[in-house]
C-alpha positions in Angstrom: -39.7 -30.9 -15.1 -37.0 -28.3 -14.2 -35.9 -28.1 -10.6 -37.1 -25.0 -8.6 -34.8 -22.2 -8.2 -33.2 -22.3 -4.8 -32.8 -19.4 -2.6 -30.9 -19.6 0.9 -32.3 -17.2 3.7 -29.7 -17.2 6.0 -30.9 -16.0 9.4 -27.4 -16.3 11.1 -26.8 -13.2 13.4 -30.2 -12.0 12.9 -31.3 -10.5 16.4 -34.6 -8.9 15.5 -37.6 -8.7 13.0 -35.9 -5.7 11.0 -32.9 -7.8 10.2 -35.1 -10.9 9.1 -36.9 -8.5 6.8 -33.3 -7.1 5.6 -32.3 -10.4 4.9 -35.6 -11.9 3.3 -35.5 -8.6 0.9 -32.0 -9.3 -0.1 -32.1 -13.2 -0.6 -35.2 -12.9 -2.6 -34.4 -9.9 -4.6 -37.5 -8.1 -3.3 -38.6 -4.9 -4.5 -37.6 -1.3 -3.2 -40.8 -0.8 -2.0 -41.3 -4.1 -0.2 -42.9 -2.9 3.2 -40.4 -4.8 5.6 -43.6 -6.5 7.6 -45.2 -9.7 7.9 -48.1 -8.9 5.4 -45.6 -7.5 3.3 -43.5 -10.9 3.4 -46.5 -13.0 3.2 -47.7 -11.1 -0.1 -44.3 -11.1 -1.8 -43.5 -15.0 -1.1 -47.2 -15.4 -2.8 -46.7 -13.2 -5.7 -44.3 -14.8 -8.4 -44.0 -11.4 -10.1 -41.9 -10.3 -7.4 -39.7 -13.3 -7.4 -35.9 -13.8 -8.5 -35.5 -14.3 -12.3 -37.3 -17.7 -13.5 -38.4 -18.6 -10.5 -42.1 -18.0 -11.5 -41.5 -20.5 -14.5 -39.6 -23.0 -12.3 -40.8 -22.9 -8.9 -38.7 -21.5 -5.7 -37.3 -23.3 -2.9 -36.1 -21.1 -0.3 -34.1 -22.6 2.3 -34.0 -21.2 5.8 -30.5 -21.7 7.6 -29.2 -20.3 11.0 -32.8 -19.8 12.3 -32.5 -21.5 15.6 -30.8 -18.8 17.5 -33.5 -16.3 16.1 -36.2 -18.5 17.0 -34.6 -19.1 20.7 -34.4 -15.4 21.2 -37.6 -14.1 19.8 -39.9 -16.9 20.0 -43.0 -15.3 19.3 -41.7 -13.5 16.2 -40.1 -16.9 15.0 -43.9 -18.2 15.5 -45.2 -15.7 13.2 -42.3 -16.1 10.6 -43.2 -19.7 10.3 -46.8 -19.0 10.0 -46.0 -16.7 7.0 -43.9 -19.4 5.4 -46.1 -22.0 5.9 -49.3 -20.4 4.6 -47.7 -18.9 1.4 -46.4 -22.3 0.7 -49.9 -23.6 0.9 -51.3 -20.7 -1.4 -48.5 -20.7 -4.0 -48.1 -24.5 -5.2 -44.7 -23.3 -6.8 -43.2 -22.5 -3.5 -41.8 -24.3 -1.0 -39.9 -23.2 2.1 -37.9 -25.5 4.1 -35.8 -25.4 7.3 -32.5 -26.6 7.5 -31.8 -28.3 10.6 -28.1 -29.5 10.3 
């Protein structure tokens, strides 16, 4: 089995949902039509056809870094983000989202 494609979603310096969505769109190379809302992020994570090249065949590991400041400043938004990551990982067996703690 081949290793999954690894994408880092760096949330360092992210202060709000809009910035998180921009970072996600950039890190995951999401299409221009990406709606930059929670439902659109969930749909994109669950749809291998919009993942970066070769990730649909290999699987996708999204490593979220720099998230602690955002989580502390926007706990309600962070709770929604975690729910989106968890739900997407549970629906799509080729997707893993990991929070970097170090």
